[in-house]
C-alpha angles and dihedrals in degrees: 000000000000115000118222123206128201128195147142113264139189111210112220103160140023132187128186117237130190116336102315109001130100138196117217123199110210139175110220138200094233108028109026116226118008135173108218125196115218112195119216091346092140092063114102090234094056113124090204097061097087095047104058136033141133114312093006123130106221140175101235134188123199145167126227113231129183094276108005145032113240123207113234101169141010133181119183112228097172126024101173095215095183090060089058095046096051118066096204091049090049092051090049091050087052090052090051088050089052092054090052092046092051102039105031111062110146135065097254123140114241114170092182092059092046091050092047090050093048092047093047096051092046088055092046090052093052133064110302129161100204106035095183090062087066089062094048090048091056097040098052095042095048088049087057093049091049091053100262095119117182116218109221104155102064134003108299092220109038096017093224123139114283122247104220090212096061115033137136139190114235119182086187092058093039103249144339116003134187129245091259091056094045088093088069091063117021089179091065115123121239113239138172135233092264091062090049089051091051091050092049090052092048093048091047085055090231098156092165092064094036094053091056095052120113104211116198116233092248091052091046090054091048090051089049093052095050091043090053090045090053091047095052092043098048098038113113112246 
């Protein structure tokens, strides 16, 4: 007897296969990451077409075969239309998908990641002044959930109080370090107290405060640089 499984899924990647098939990479509420085979879904007559697509949240049903999971039903519950209509939002959604694709490999349930993902895409789909902050909110909090916690209260190396005039970000040391500990990682990026404050707000998941911040272009660039540095340093090889 074939066992059918049903779960909520966020679609973050899709690849065409054969003439009319498609493989969806999804992060689910009950199973973590799954790769789901959708047979003949690219045909106009397919009943599955309207129920699943990139950046949808869908209620999906699938069966487990010997080598693959096959989609049998899909009903879209959230389509995030504003993400599709706004190029910057769509690009940010793709960056979030890249984080999932690179850092989440196995089929392991993680309710916290699913909730963070759902919350983040909802915020991205809504009214938001600084769209890039939505990405950083997801990135740093998913790092924390995956065990890459960033120390932002004291020096990540010596644990002493930070001097706001001489501080650095070190992915190697796991967060903000002081000038004395800079010798341990000469590749550390110099930052300022405003960047540390932003990271503290992000990691406390205080979206209400974060959404009201006016981040100067120079600080936005600095945040982008240390986020990229963390991504590249933490990313599994």
